[in-house]
N, CA, C and O of each residue as an XYZ file, in Angstrom:
732
protein
N     106.143    115.304     68.351
C     107.455    115.401     68.492
C     107.168    116.758     69.569
O     106.357    117.680     69.474
N     108.170    116.456     70.585
C     108.928    117.054     71.624
C     109.238    118.684     71.182
O     110.302    118.634     70.564
N     108.881    119.761     71.221
C     109.439    120.707     71.204
C     111.228    120.880     71.837
O     111.738    120.222     72.745
N     111.706    121.689     71.222
C     113.478    121.582     72.053
C     113.150    122.145     73.557
O     113.641    121.547     74.514
N     112.376    123.218     73.752
C     112.382    123.416     75.113
C     112.304    122.281     76.169
O     113.044    121.892     77.073
N     110.993    121.883     75.632
C     110.405    120.281     76.821
C     111.597    119.523     76.555
O     112.036    119.015     77.587
N     112.259    119.277     75.543
C     113.318    118.484     75.214
C     114.249    118.653     76.523
O     114.442    117.781     77.371
N     114.734    119.835     76.508
C     116.084    120.320     77.209
C     115.434    120.526     78.536
O     116.234    120.545     79.471
N     114.542    120.638     78.755
C     113.853    120.471     80.378
C     113.812    118.705     80.564
O     114.066    118.222     81.668
N     113.519    117.942     79.545
C     113.829    116.826     80.336
C     115.067    115.371     79.853
O     115.104    114.141     79.859
N     115.839    116.436     79.517
C     117.183    115.703     79.037
C     117.822    115.142     80.032
O     118.508    114.149     79.793
N     117.741    115.610     81.227
C     118.229    114.857     82.575
C     118.443    113.591     82.640
O     119.387    112.891     83.007
N     116.765    113.299     81.964
C     116.561    111.843     82.266
C     117.022    110.659     81.161
O     116.846    109.441     81.178
N     117.654    111.497     80.243
C     118.855    110.444     79.530
C     117.757    109.398     78.663
O     118.202    108.346     78.204
N     116.234    109.782     78.465
C     115.446    109.034     78.150
C     115.296    109.342     76.539
O     115.269    110.468     76.041
N     115.209    108.159     75.877
C     114.931    108.261     74.085
C     113.505    109.159     74.301
O     112.599    109.260     75.128
N     113.903    109.723     73.045
C     112.568    110.642     72.605
C     111.417    109.638     72.562
O     110.367    109.830     73.175
N     111.634    108.661     71.882
C     110.045    107.857     71.717
C     109.654    107.698     72.933
O     108.464    108.008     72.982
N     110.129    107.299     74.173
C     109.981    106.397     75.654
C     109.318    107.477     75.989
O     108.226    107.339     76.540
N     109.977    109.119     75.656
C     109.332    110.240     76.613
C     107.846    110.403     75.805
O     106.919    110.892     76.450
N     107.607    109.980     74.345
C     106.580    110.618     73.666
C     105.187    109.452     74.461
O     104.054    109.735     74.850
N     105.728    108.508     74.446
C     104.894    107.144     74.803
C     104.515    107.522     76.365
O     103.324    107.490     76.674
N     105.415    107.849     77.270
C     104.970    107.805     78.572
C     104.070    109.265     78.766
O     103.130    109.389     79.551
N     104.541    110.220     77.949
C     103.684    111.507     78.176
C     102.061    110.994     77.869
O     101.084    111.203     78.588
N     102.103    110.338     76.707
C     100.696    109.994     76.134
C      99.971    108.788     77.472
O      98.839    108.942     77.931
N     100.787    107.809     77.835
C     100.170    107.342     78.938
C      99.670    108.252     80.375
O      98.554    108.402     80.873
N     100.752    108.664     80.694
C     100.534    109.482     81.867
C      99.103    110.417     81.957
O      98.728    110.841     83.050
N      98.592    110.605     81.111
C      97.795    111.724     81.078
C      96.232    110.839     80.400
O      95.199    111.390     80.019
N      96.505    109.496     80.430
C      95.278    108.574     79.904
C      94.165    108.816     81.468
O      94.625    109.182     82.550
N      93.041    108.583     81.277
C      91.943    108.619     82.297
C      91.341    107.298     82.109
O      91.052    106.671     81.089
N      91.220    107.022     83.432
C      89.820    105.998     82.994
C      88.432    106.339     83.381
O      88.261    107.284     84.151
N      87.599    105.783     83.006
C      86.249    105.919     82.974
C      85.579    106.038     84.511
O      84.410    106.350     84.738
N      86.475    105.753     85.384
C      86.062    105.826     86.741
C      86.869    107.199     87.469
O      86.826    107.309     88.695
N      87.518    108.112     86.727
C      87.900    109.046     87.253
C      89.204    109.051     87.471
O      89.778    110.102     87.753
N      89.847    107.889     87.372
C      91.142    107.652     88.068
C      92.301    107.968     86.805
O      92.143    107.679     85.619
N      93.549    108.670     87.441
C      94.443    108.575     86.295
C      95.373    107.529     86.408
O      95.478    106.763     87.366
N      95.939    107.537     85.540
C      97.035    106.205     85.011
C      98.249    107.048     84.633
O      98.365    107.468     83.481
N      99.323    107.353     85.749
C     100.535    107.845     85.908
C     101.403    107.333     85.790
O     101.432    106.157     86.153
N     102.582    107.954     85.212
C     103.670    107.246     84.530
C     104.852    107.025     86.090
O     105.197    107.935     86.844
N     105.207    105.715     86.178
C     105.986    105.703     87.402
C     107.281    105.935     87.362
O     107.849    105.415     86.401
N     108.080    106.674     88.244
C     109.128    107.232     87.905
C     110.196    106.918     89.227
O     109.834    107.429     90.287
N     111.333    106.212     89.256
C     112.201    106.435     90.691
C     113.161    107.187     90.684
O     113.532    107.381     89.526
N     113.730    107.691     91.391
C     115.034    108.457     91.868
C     115.884    107.733     92.811
O     115.313    107.448     93.863
N     117.226    107.325     92.695
C     117.783    106.478     93.683
C     119.046    107.435     93.847
O     119.936    107.744     93.055
N     118.774    107.819     95.273
C     120.028    108.598     96.020
C     120.905    107.462     97.145
O     121.758    107.927     97.900
N     120.618    106.128     97.146
C     121.522    105.068     97.771
C     123.141    105.010     97.303
O     123.640    105.935     96.662
N     123.613    104.264     97.552
C     125.104    104.154     97.003
C     124.947    102.653     96.052
O     126.004    102.027     95.971
N     124.039    102.187     95.514
C     123.775    100.654     94.596
C     122.355    100.736     94.268
O     121.391    101.007     94.984
N     122.439    100.432     92.984
C     121.498     99.952     91.855
C     120.270     99.339     92.283
O     120.416     98.179     92.668
N     119.138     99.781     92.323
C     117.864     99.190     92.828
C     117.323     98.078     91.245
O     116.745     98.640     90.315
N     117.579     96.761     91.194
C     117.013     95.868     90.016
C     115.353     96.320     89.822
O     114.844     96.752     88.788
N     114.830     96.134     90.850
C     113.123     96.535     90.726
C     112.288     97.158     91.820
O     112.834     97.034     92.917
N     110.955     97.886     91.859
C     110.288     98.385     92.767
C     109.210     98.220     92.316
O     109.129     98.017     91.104
N     108.309     98.241     92.926
C     106.962     98.776     92.794
C     105.924     99.649     93.874
O     106.205     99.632     95.072
N     104.740    100.396     93.399
C     104.344    101.202     94.289
C     102.617    100.210     94.006
O     102.058     99.668     93.052
N     102.358    100.418     95.362
C     100.839     99.226     95.804
C     101.028     97.908     94.353
O     100.103     97.776     93.552
N     101.922     97.322     94.271
C     102.029     96.367     93.245
C     102.381     96.587     91.716
O     102.762     95.676     90.982
N     102.211     97.885     91.328
C     102.512     98.061     90.065
C     104.251     98.527     89.745
O     104.949     99.301     90.400
N     104.579     97.801     88.602
C     106.146     97.978     88.852
C     106.714     98.802     88.448
O     106.155     99.388     87.521
N     107.751     99.193     88.766
C     108.641    100.808     88.440
C     109.920    100.430     87.841
O     110.601    101.411     87.543
N     110.391     99.417     87.606
C     111.454     99.089     86.845
C     112.499     99.155     87.720
O     112.422     98.895     88.921
N     113.936     99.665     86.852
C     115.307     98.909     87.774
C     115.433    100.830     87.898
O     114.824    101.539     87.097
N     116.288    101.404     88.990
C     117.021    102.362     88.835
C     118.700    102.241     89.152
O     119.234    101.604     90.060
N     119.243    102.941     88.259
C     120.890    103.458     88.636
C     121.082    104.161     89.480
O     120.146    104.840     89.903
N     122.329    104.263     90.026
C     122.483    105.296     91.118
C     122.331    106.670     90.437
O     122.642    107.057     89.311
N     121.803    107.226     91.391
C     121.584    108.811     90.585
C     122.917    109.312     90.246
O     123.842    108.834     90.902
N     123.191    110.157     89.376
C     124.204    110.818     89.077
C     123.734    112.500     89.419
O     122.623    112.823     89.840
N     125.014    113.566     89.086
C     124.763    115.117     89.106
C     123.623    115.476     88.409
O     122.828    116.374     88.689
N     123.604    114.607     87.363
C     122.046    115.051     86.101
C     121.254    114.080     85.906
O     120.862    114.099     84.739
N     120.833    113.245     86.491
C     119.792    111.992     86.718
C     119.847    111.645     87.653
O     120.826    111.539     88.391
N     118.357    111.289     87.881
C     117.702    110.518     89.040
C     117.761    109.175     89.173
O     117.180    108.592     90.089
N     118.645    108.419     88.041
C     118.475    107.208     87.900
C     117.882    106.206     87.130
O     118.342    105.138     86.728
N     116.653    106.786     86.975
C     115.684    105.562     86.289
C     114.678    106.330     85.308
O     114.465    107.538     85.417
N     114.187    105.665     84.515
C     113.281    106.106     83.391
C     111.852    106.015     84.062
O     111.681    105.720     85.244
N     110.532    106.398     82.874
C     109.510    106.044     83.418
C     109.090    104.444     82.809
O     109.724    103.842     81.942
N     107.975    104.002     83.445
C     107.305    102.887     83.298
C     105.966    103.097     83.576
O     105.789    104.033     84.355
N     104.908    102.502     83.174
C     103.591    102.641     83.105
C     103.191    102.073     84.486
O     104.096    102.102     85.320
N     102.026    101.570     84.878
C     101.205    102.733     85.235
C     100.951    102.567     86.561
O     100.975    101.439     87.052
N     100.672    103.682     87.306
C     100.406    103.710     88.710
C      98.919    104.784     88.812
O      98.746    105.914     88.356
N      98.057    103.945     89.550
C      96.653    104.526     89.058
C      96.391    105.640     90.559
O      96.831    105.368     91.676
N      95.704    106.702     90.267
C      95.721    107.604     91.009
C      94.445    108.475     91.038
O      94.210    109.064     89.983
N      93.735    108.627     91.877
C      92.321    109.466     92.058
C      92.549    110.748     91.967
O      93.126    110.963     93.033
N      92.468    112.065     91.239
C      92.511    113.002     92.071
C      91.664    113.444     93.245
O      90.451    113.279     93.374
N      92.473    114.011     94.050
C      91.450    114.667     95.434
C      91.578    113.483     96.041
O      90.857    113.578     97.035
N      92.028    112.518     96.030
C      91.827    110.909     96.724
C      92.600    111.696     98.427
O      93.212    112.733     98.681
N      92.185    110.657     99.134
C      92.519    111.264    100.582
C      93.727    109.954    100.736
O      93.572    109.528    101.881
N      94.453    109.440    100.292
C      95.446    108.545    100.521
C      96.588    109.001    100.654
O      97.173    109.495     99.690
N      97.191    108.925    101.984
C      98.610    109.643    102.379
C      99.680    108.751    102.184
O     100.794    109.241    101.996
N      99.557    107.647    102.194
C     100.484    106.324    102.084
C     100.718    105.391    100.959
O      99.833    104.613    100.603
N     101.528    105.425    100.559
C     101.606    104.000     99.475
C     102.669    102.747     99.543
O     103.823    102.996     99.891
N     102.287    101.399     99.211
C     103.051    100.675     99.610
C     104.694    100.470     98.882
O     104.805    100.046     97.732
N     105.221    100.630     99.253
C     106.733    100.277     98.208
C     107.497     99.102     98.375
O     107.860     98.761     99.501
N     107.773     98.460     97.384
C     108.614     97.152     97.761
C     109.844     97.256     96.876
O     109.554     97.737     95.780
N     111.124     96.953     97.014
C     112.217     97.042     96.142
C     113.631     96.577     96.540
O     114.227     96.846     97.583
N     113.976     95.960     95.689
C     115.564     95.067     95.814
C     116.201     95.899     96.359
O     116.581     97.006     95.979
N     116.395     95.074     97.774
C     117.468     95.586     98.984
C     118.856     95.377     98.848
O     119.736     96.019     99.420
N     119.042     94.185     97.841
C     120.326     93.433     98.170
C     120.511     92.502     97.636
O     119.479     92.194     97.040
N     121.559     91.551     97.420
C     121.463     90.293     96.581
C     122.611     89.398     97.259
O     123.446     89.775     98.081
N     122.457     88.206     96.747
C     123.737     87.127     97.081
C     123.902     86.469     95.560
O     123.085     86.694     94.667
N     125.049     85.642     95.396
C     125.365     84.979     94.186
C     125.609     83.584     94.625
O     126.468     83.241     95.438
N     124.671     82.722     93.936
C     124.900     81.282     93.938
C     125.216     80.589     93.048
O     125.196     81.139     91.947
N     125.642     79.116     93.092
C     126.219     78.565     91.919
C     124.851     77.336     91.698
O     124.222     76.601     92.459
N     124.842     77.656     90.035
C     123.209     76.875     89.655
C     123.842     76.179     88.649
O     124.674     76.734     87.932
N     123.424     74.603     88.473
C     123.672     73.939     87.047
C     122.494     74.533     85.764
O     121.421     75.123     85.892
N     122.932     74.265     85.045
C     122.076     74.450     83.402
C     121.668     73.041     83.331
O     122.353     72.036     83.520
N     120.306     73.162     82.996
C     119.718     71.891     82.863
C     119.866     71.539     81.967
O     119.580     70.343     81.898
N     120.313     72.087     80.813
C     120.439     71.765     79.203
C     121.917     71.343     79.031
O     122.100     70.613     78.056
N     123.160     71.684     79.865
C     124.532     71.745     79.275
C     125.068     71.435     80.614
O     126.268     71.686     80.725
N     124.361     70.852     81.881
C     124.863     70.696     83.191
C     126.093     71.825     83.757
O     126.607     71.873     84.874
N     126.292     72.508     82.810
C     127.503     73.455     83.389
C     127.384     74.001     84.227
O     126.158     74.088     84.169
N     127.741     74.726     85.424
C     127.346     75.211     86.796
C     127.957     76.919     86.258
O     129.061     77.084     85.738
N     127.144     77.834     86.480
C     126.739     78.987     86.713
C     126.697     79.918     87.860
O     126.304     79.466     88.935
N     127.054     81.176     87.774
C     126.865     81.809     89.001
C     125.231     82.600     88.714
O     125.143     83.306     87.709
N     123.961     82.440     89.646
C     123.059     83.007     89.509
C     122.866     84.485     90.628
O     123.641     84.613     91.576
N     121.928     85.358     90.404
C     121.851     86.352     91.437
C     120.590     86.291     92.265
O     119.609     86.687     91.635
N     120.388     85.978     93.269
C     119.507     86.081     94.060
C     119.033     87.535     94.983
O     119.787     88.091     95.781
N     117.836     87.919     94.716
C     117.541     88.988     94.938
C     116.981     89.014     96.356
O     116.374     88.009     96.726
N     117.126     90.137     97.269
C     116.251     90.034     98.329
C     115.721     91.386     98.452
O     116.314     92.383     98.038
N     114.388     91.392     99.133
C     113.308     92.552     98.823
C     113.313     93.003    100.250
O     113.620     92.365    101.257
N     112.854     94.407    100.103
C     112.180     95.164    101.414
C     110.528     95.428    100.999
O     110.049     95.091     99.916
N     109.829     96.053    102.018
C     108.875     96.687    101.641
C     108.427     97.675    102.668
O     108.576     97.281    103.824
N     107.980     98.712    102.537
C     107.391     99.639    103.604
C     106.495    100.666    103.009
O     106.242    100.979    101.846
N     106.103    101.084    104.147
C     104.828    102.467    103.674
C     105.571    103.618    103.430
O     106.612    103.974    103.983
N     104.846    104.242    102.423
C     105.948    105.603    102.043
C     105.191    106.697    101.942
O     104.243    106.497    101.183
N     105.226    108.056    102.516
C     104.325    108.837    102.762
C     104.157    109.539    101.137
O     105.121    109.736    100.398
N     102.889    109.818    100.824
C     102.515    110.426     99.331
C     102.401    111.586     99.485
O     101.608    111.926    100.363
N     102.995    112.477     98.855
C     102.699    114.114     98.609
C     102.461    114.450     97.372
O     102.940    113.957     96.350
N     101.454    115.590     97.526
C     100.647    115.591     95.865
C     100.906    116.941     95.637
O     100.403    117.899     96.224
N     101.818    116.944     94.644
C     102.404    118.138     94.425
C     101.520    118.766     93.119
O     101.666    119.933     92.755
N     100.647    117.885     92.513
C      99.672    118.414     91.245
C      98.328    118.216     91.410
O      97.771    117.147     91.159
N      97.719    119.310     91.867
C      96.309    118.962     92.403
C      95.490    119.105     90.761
O      94.283    119.298     90.903
N      95.855    119.056     89.567
C      95.470    119.361     88.434
C      96.507    118.933     87.594
O      97.613    119.368     87.914
N      96.454    117.994     86.325
C      97.243    117.485     85.011
C      98.314    116.539     86.172
O      99.524    116.727     86.055
N      97.893    115.694     87.096
C      98.652    114.783     87.555
C      99.243    114.089     86.284
O      98.598    114.146     85.237
N     100.589    113.356     86.337
C     101.009    112.685     85.360
C     101.867    111.741     85.743
O     102.085    110.728     85.078
N     102.487    112.049     86.994
C     103.478    111.147     87.269
C     103.671    111.013     88.694
O     103.370    111.906     89.485
N     104.300    109.620     89.110
C     103.998    109.060     90.479
C     105.590    108.734     90.597
O     106.127    107.803     89.997
N     106.220    109.586     91.411
C     107.417    109.777     91.569
C     107.890    109.014     93.001
O     107.326    109.189     94.081
N     109.023    108.149     92.777
C     109.522    107.507     94.147
C     110.913    107.648     94.136
O     111.679    107.427     93.198
N     111.304    108.243     95.865
C     112.347    108.878     96.091
C     112.910    107.873     97.014
O     112.292    107.467     97.999
N     114.078    107.482     96.685
C     115.190    106.321     97.674
C     116.211    107.482     98.069
O     116.903    108.160     97.310
N     116.116    107.533     99.504
C     117.242    108.327    100.129
C     118.767    107.573    100.534
O     118.814    106.374    100.258
N     119.493    107.926    100.902
C     121.076    107.379    101.462
C     120.678    106.692    102.905
O     121.221    105.741    103.468
N     119.632    107.431    103.286
C     119.702    106.880    104.839
C     118.098    106.050    105.096
O     117.415    105.825    106.095
N     117.983    105.820    103.937
C     117.200    104.400    103.939
C     115.268    104.860    104.186
O     114.318    104.096    104.356
N     115.298    106.286    104.111
C     113.772    106.637    104.099
C     113.317    106.763    102.575
O     114.155    107.250    101.815
N     112.111    106.389    102.051
C     111.635    106.584    100.806
C     110.407    107.579    100.917
O     109.726    107.581    101.942
N     110.118    108.457     99.819
C     108.699    109.340     99.773
C     108.350    109.334     98.164
O     109.109    109.190     97.206
N     107.018    109.529     98.211
C     106.476    109.143     96.881
C     105.843    110.777     97.024
O     105.511    111.508     97.958
N     105.896    110.881     95.374
C     105.230    112.098     95.219
C     104.184    112.242     93.534
O     104.658    111.918     92.445
N     102.764    112.784     93.726
C     102.566    113.036     92.118
C     102.691    114.394     91.853
O     102.534    115.449     92.467
N     103.058    113.993     90.623
C     103.420    115.480     89.949
C     102.742    115.773     88.571
O     101.996    114.984     87.991
N     102.996    116.651     88.256
C     102.628    117.483     86.962
C     103.632    116.991     85.454
O     103.131    116.694     84.369
N     104.899    117.012     85.720
C     106.255    116.709     85.328
C     107.318    116.125     85.967
O     107.377    116.259     87.189
N     108.200    115.484     85.375
C     108.977    114.586     85.829
C     110.034    115.862     86.465
O     110.451    116.761     85.735
N     110.394    115.758     88.016
C     111.057    116.365     88.832
C     112.498    116.157     88.824
O     113.017    115.089     89.151
N     113.077    117.093     88.481
C     114.536    116.886     88.603
C     115.276    116.373     89.806
O     114.858    117.019     90.767
N     116.234    115.460     90.213
C     116.805    114.778     90.992
C     116.437    115.920     92.518
O     116.514    117.148     92.471
N     116.097    115.213     93.593
C     116.062    116.412     95.053
C     117.466    116.184     95.441
O     118.007    117.270     95.650
N     118.195    115.269     95.601
C     119.796    115.546     95.595
C     120.440    115.296     94.338
O     120.192    114.663     93.311
N     121.594    116.210     94.907
C     122.971    116.106     93.537
C     123.728    115.458     94.698
O     123.807    115.995     95.803
N     124.329    114.173     94.367
C     125.049    113.459     95.062
C     126.362    113.031     94.129
O     126.310    112.726     92.937
N     127.603    113.086     95.002
C     129.050    112.484     93.942
C     128.532    111.183     93.439
O     127.861    110.402     94.113
N     128.869    111.024     92.289
C     128.567    109.516     91.547
C     129.884    108.644     91.946
O     130.019    107.503     91.502
N     130.868    109.253     92.825
C     131.754    108.484     93.068
C     131.313    107.254     94.201
O     131.741    106.100     94.220
N     130.344    107.872     95.109
C     129.847    107.222     96.227
C     128.708    106.041     95.597
O     127.600    105.990     96.131
N     128.936    105.389     94.799
C     128.667    104.460     93.965
C     129.052    103.241     94.452
O     130.282    103.216     94.479
N     128.552    102.169     94.870
C     129.296    100.856     95.474
C     129.467    100.006     94.727
O     128.445     99.388     94.429
N     130.852     99.524     94.027
C     130.894     98.896     93.118
C     131.556     97.311     93.479
O     132.203     96.597     92.712
N     131.231     97.082     94.653
C     131.681     95.999     95.282
C     131.096     94.811     94.814
O     129.992     95.147     94.385
N     131.288     93.267     94.625
C     130.116     92.454     93.598
C     129.368     92.142     95.116
O     129.725     92.328     96.280
N     128.409     91.696     94.614
C     127.604     91.069     96.140
C     127.840     89.837     96.299
O     127.870     89.010     95.387
N     128.056     89.586     97.660
C     128.568     88.722     98.335
C     128.236     86.682     97.988
O     127.195     86.365     97.412
N     128.914     85.948     98.283
C     128.072     84.438     97.635
C     127.160     84.209     98.785
O     127.287     84.711     99.902
N     126.072     83.262     98.328
C     124.985     82.888     99.377
C     125.747     82.095    100.020
O     126.759     81.594     99.530
N     125.175     81.821    101.654
C     125.448     80.693    102.678
C     125.821     79.422    101.837
O     125.048     79.094    100.937
N     126.758     78.812    102.028
C     126.281     77.290    101.156
C     126.628     77.407     99.855
O     126.605     76.383     99.172
N     126.963     78.492     99.335
C     126.864     78.989     97.574
C     125.600     78.175     97.123
O     125.783     77.453     96.143
N     124.178     78.176     97.756
C     123.157     77.852     97.405
C     121.912     79.000     97.359
O     121.954     80.027     98.036
N     121.025     78.724     96.634
C     120.218     79.745     96.622
C     118.847     79.537     98.073
O     118.097     78.595     98.327
N     119.070     81.121     98.851
C     118.409     80.874     99.924
C     117.059     80.403     99.791
O     116.633     80.290     98.642
N     116.287     80.097    100.776
C     114.682     79.380    101.235
C     114.073     80.917    100.928
O     114.626     81.971    101.241
N     112.832     80.772    100.256
C     112.113     81.640    100.019
C     111.471     82.414    101.191
O     110.699     83.346    100.967
């Protein structure tokens, strides 16, 4: 059971108590090779939700638009990290947009709208803030399009406290010719 003080420190993440316990257990796992399995957490300071992201191919889940009290995402398992590593960059892939197209159900022949996601990839600097007890790999998506990653001992509070009213609530546009774009 988490202590009340620890729970109060982490309440901004709005995660269920069970998930916090599970992620803390996973975050401290050590492999025989000396690598740590770090819990992945995303912070979204942009104006639209991110349906999925990954760090070096390890899935990071989805991230809502951050609010004054939350970075927008929960934790998922796991990014591998070797303490003392000289790695200075990580590869981040994230959902950067979408369009909507009509698709026919193979069962009922009924037409329905389907979301086609677009992705971007880029290298992001990795800041090591925890030289011992590394437990989390954080990814911060900033409004200017920049991305930063950090290795931390504990979940950090959001780095930016932006007004939740900035959230873009407009629907995604229709895809050209109302068809799924080619991959």
